N, C-alpha and C positions, 0 to 999 in steps of 0.2 A: 417198183416204188412201194414203199411201206407207208401205212397210215396208222395214226394213233387217234383214238377217240377218248377224250376225257369226259367223265360223267360224274356229277355230284350225286351222292346217295339220295334216296328219297326221304320224305318226312318221317322223323323219328319221334318217340316219346319225349316229352319235356324232361329236362334234367332237374330232378327234385333233390332236396337236401338229403345227403347220405347215399345218394345213388351213384354208382360207378358209371361214368360217361361211356366207357367201352362196352357196356352191356345193354345200352339202350336199343330197344327193338323198333322196327318200323311200325307205324300206326296203320290202321286199315286204310285210311286216306292215302298214306304213302304207298301202300301196295297197289291201290287202285290207280294212282298216278303212273306207276311203272307199267301197268297193263295198258294204260292209254297211250303212252309214248312208244311202246314196243313196236307197233306197226310201222311207224316212221323209221325207227332204227333198223328194223328188218329190211326195209326198202334200201336203206343206205349201205348195209353191209352185204347184200345179196351177191354183189359182184366179186366178193372176196372168197376164195376157196378155203383159206386158212385164217382163222380168227382165234385169238386167245383172250379170254376174259379173266381179269384179275381184280381183286379188291384189296382194301386195307384189311387189317385184322380186327377192326371194330365191328360189332354185331350188325349195325344198321347198313354198313357197307357190304358185308358178306351177304346179308339177306337181299339187298338190292341186286348185287351181281348174280346171285343164284336165280332170282326171279327173271332177270333179263336173259340169262343163259337158257333157261327153259323156254321162254317165249320166243327167243331168237333161234331156237334149235341149234345151239352151240354148247360147247362144254365149258364149265367153270374150271379154270386152271389153278386157282388157289389165291393165297394171300401174299401181298407185298407190303412190308412195313413202311417203305418210303412214301406210300400213298397217304399215310397219316402223320408223317414227320416232315414232308416237304423236301426230301433229299433229291435234288435235281440230278446229281451224278449217278445215283442209283437208278433213276428213271432212264437216263441215257444208257447205262449198262444193260438194263432189261431190253431196251430197244435194239441194241447191238446183238444181244444173245438170242432173243426169240426169233426163230426162223419162220415167221408168219407174215401174211400180207397186212393184217390188221391187228392191233392191240387195242382192246377195249378196257379202260381202266376206271374203276369206280372208287372215288376218293372223297376228299373233304375240302372245305374252305378253311383257311385262305389259300391252301396249298395248290389247288387247281388253278387259281388265278396266277399264283406265283410261277407255276410250271409254264403256263401260257406266256407270261411276260418274259421269263428267262429264255424260252425256246424261240419265240417269234416276235417279241417286243410288244405284244398285245396283252393288255390287262383286261381280261374278260370277266363280267359279273355273273358268276355261276350261282343261280338260285337252285333249290333242290330240284333234281332231275335235269338240269340244264346240261347240254352236251356241246363239245367243240371237237371238230375233226381237223387234223393236220396231216398233210402229205409230207413225207420226209424224202428228200432227194439229196443223197450224200449227207451233209450235216446241216442242210437248210430246211427249216420248218415253215410251211406255208399253210395258213388257215384256208381250209376248203369250205367249211360252213360252221356256223354257231347258231344254236337254237335253244330257246327257253321252252319249257314243257307245254305251255298253252299254245304256242305256235306249232310245235310238233303234232299236237293232237288235232289241230285244224287242218294241217297239210299232209297228213298221212293218207295215202291212197288205199282204197279198199281192195 
């Protein structure tokens, strides 16, 4: 059985006039939030031998995925444009193509909520660093767990 974990990138710089949205970096607070949720995620993925971590090609998503990859002792697999465009068919293609037990995908709103609703019928409210894990059995997606960052921080085991 395959699993997919959808994660919203962490807190980024405010978008100021004249700034390119694609180049916004994570704030120090955003980096700290990722460090705080990573023990929870590490617990959740430890059962999987093979994990691929992908992000959109926006800077804040890449930075979030790279920080998580390092903290989870997993490799960052690269960028996937559908994570910033909301292309559910491209998501399904990646799920079929990647021969791993778990796909960890760092993306953006509103697309993560749309993916969740399109795949499982559940419209989940992804705040920054929120995560949802779905098990995939044939073409059926079942929500295993959903967590906002404050909950993950409190419930991670040392």
